[in-house]
C-alpha angles and dihedrals in degrees: 000000000000115000119221121248114265136040100353097053092040091051091052092046092047093045091049090047091055092050092047094045092053090058095046105039118105117175124186126204120268134216128200119273129172092227092055092097089062098035115015089189088068094057092104095054109099124216098014116133121178135001095276091056090047090052091050092049091049088063103032095044101021095158093060092045097049093042092055093045094047094049092050104040103038131059111230130193088196122018120238120251099197122046097199142351106185137154113177093191088066099032090246112153124168128157134186096002115192091030119121128195144134120245095211090053088054092048100041122005098055091052093045086054091061106022114012092164095056112115110249101176134027108191107208096198124203089256102079115236095020098099119157127208130211126191124218089254092054094045091051090051092049091048093049094049091050092045090055090047091053092049091049090055094052104267108145140175111299095024121117127227124202115223115198104175142122120253104289140126093264090057090053091047089049091055092047093044090056090050090048096056095038098255122133120234131218110199111198116198108254091230094065119109125247091259092052091047092049092049091054092047093050095045092046092049091232094179101165124035150002127199117207143143132244094246139354124226122207131153090355091302126115121222122198101231096162091053089050090053091048090054092047091051090063088076097034105069094162094068107102104183141022119199110210123198124186117244092165133025093249114113121230133202111270124204132198088266094056127092119195118227107203118214107217108200116197126184111232132198093260091051093245117138117228124201118210127184124236130168118216093245098054152317126282131222121258091230116080116175108230119234117242104238132195116238093248098044112120115268099179148338120227123186126217116235094264093227087145118035129323115347115260117228102213113204122218123185135211120264104023095049095046093047093050094045091050095045096048091046091054100045107029092053098031089236116187133185111281096028121127110229116207115194109165096197123122115252088234090077131062091254089061092048095049104032105025099039123009105028097045096041093048086056094048091247132156103244129191123229107206114200101171139062131266093250102041118139087353139340091271094070097108095047094044086054091050090054096045097044096034092231116197102186120035120193120184146143126277089231090061091046091052090047092053092044087062091061094056138240097289094079090056099041091052090076137058109250097168092121092064114109104162133024122202136195126201142169105043139009111293115227119237097249093052090046092052093047090048091051100039102038107024096035097033088233092289104086119082113234113222109201101198128203121199142114144220085264095055096051093216145015114313104172126029139135091255146094094053138111110309093247096042117132121265116197115206113252096012127113086206116174133045117238123243111298094012116122110186123189134182119229129201126222090270093057095254124137114250105223101179128083126239089052140115132219148130111313113236136163118235097202138024127259130197098253099057122114116264102212147325109272111261092353115071091158090061087051090055094043094049103042110018109026099064091063109016113223093020136084108242112213097192089234131109121224142186122220113206128217088265092053096254120145126230120185111228097190140268113324088232085058091057114113118214106210113183089331094313116118117217129173116232091224090058092057092044089055091064104083140147126227092265095061121089098181141339142194124206125199135173125240135185112279121190093217109025098036092235131026130201120248118186129195113201131192116197126217119259115277096017113146109192138133108256093219091054092047092048090055090047093051093047090050092052093049090049090050100043100036116005139295092255089061094059112117116258089206132021117194118192113216136183090224142348126242108259139173118245088260089060101255115144109237099228089166089065092046091053091052091050093050091048089049089239095140091154089061098054090109127194110354095176093104092060117108088230119002089197088077089072092054090051090053092049093049092051093046097080092048089050092050092049089055091060099044 
């Protein structure tokens, strides 16, 4: 029977949570430690005084550090007997073997036990001002109902469910429901085309079930997600069922394979709308017994974009990933109980997994689900949201910051941002001007900006300015300091470790950490070849980095985005960081040059209202690059554009720009993930005019 919203359902959820928690909780003894006030997890580590000493111990005695942290921060049904069993030369990574737990219990039940009325999710819907809130008790109930529904339809431990949905509470519940019953999930970004979706389903061997919605809504535009799934299913005959929820009121064509998930909306006394899940054939009990999972069982697959070659299905497992996501969320952003954490990433990417869902929920946080865009219905959307929801930590992409910078300060100053305590940047290196605007205007000069470096492969943040002493230096545009347990090294072209500072090289990791990916689905050899073969005994990130005299790290860009000009290697991100006040954002790519090997081609977008001669600005930009980097790094061509081609998550598609510059229009590939494919045509049309300017 369905239980009504309110006291009865909350009592059942809370009562069940207490029973579940009792069977999962494992608490070890603690001893006093003078760093415990900063990091309670470190209370059992003897002889550590201060954050610097704690950081050193986390690398020099990583087993003791991670054992203490894991015992304190996670709820275990069975304690682990082996902290780690790793061999980077063979791509072998195992953490907390022998330990058993359930991720959904760690994210929901233990918080329902103590604070069922705490808000877990704030859904910032596309329609501004129509946010919806869900408590931990309500999210647990939603998760349990969906978990029972999945079980009823044959999903069992070890299966994998594809989730093709926009950022919404039902998507979060779907992820947690999979974790609850022991199934893995494969969240596919809802902007991917039918072909891209089908490829990920086939590679992931998703034999059973897909969860989607009738339509997505973003930036005032409707996307036909169910139709995309129907097209993808034409080449995925093994998929047996498609669950369809309703995001809009528009009906969609249903087939024999489809199962409708009705959204029952019920007005409550506090005027908050609650979504419950109901299948057409019956209701499902609010109690869903959680599966007892081994630490190294698969939690989820997540595919890279596939911009180069076949998409890679990175595999993340249970305990290590959850621990690392939770720990980095807590200490990089200085999150405290009662804060509202606002990460505006889509759940289809690793940032959404780690810092919208798993990290915040494991910490009992209130986390924001952002469905819209930074400029809908106007460029003040982010800051209006900060004021309305009283957001304390804001985590976004440099590309969005540069976009908003172009619109001027007035859209920021219009709103009260006094609740903000920490600003974060993720996805690519942030240029100095954008960093300074973010800090000075958005944060009123009082909020630290944490420019974070990490990847899908790392599972969580690896290098960031925080945690550190409160008054520790933060250098604009630098990721700066490795996180606890992270040991970065720079390698030269001969595979030797560069030990000095003020040097650049390939960024590698010298030892494993719990959050790192375990393999590439169905292709462990590719995993070894990509990440461990280039520098045997090390994890190769694929990025280049610079280490300053002070030992701070700055990411210089992907090594495949390094341009070799007359034998001189220069990262595209380094050139892009050299801007003048008239430039809002830029993208630099290399192209074949008959004399220098590679030339430098720069695409530049000006700020709104700028009136300047392009030839004069080109000379100014070249002069600045020559002065700040070297003359050889000066762009051979500068093309002024109205906008740059970007994915819906805000990433500039430099791959597409390279193809355009090389006149390889047949090799542009799938453009369906772009926010607006017309931007590519604008670039192409302007290219000839740009070339004529230089000849």
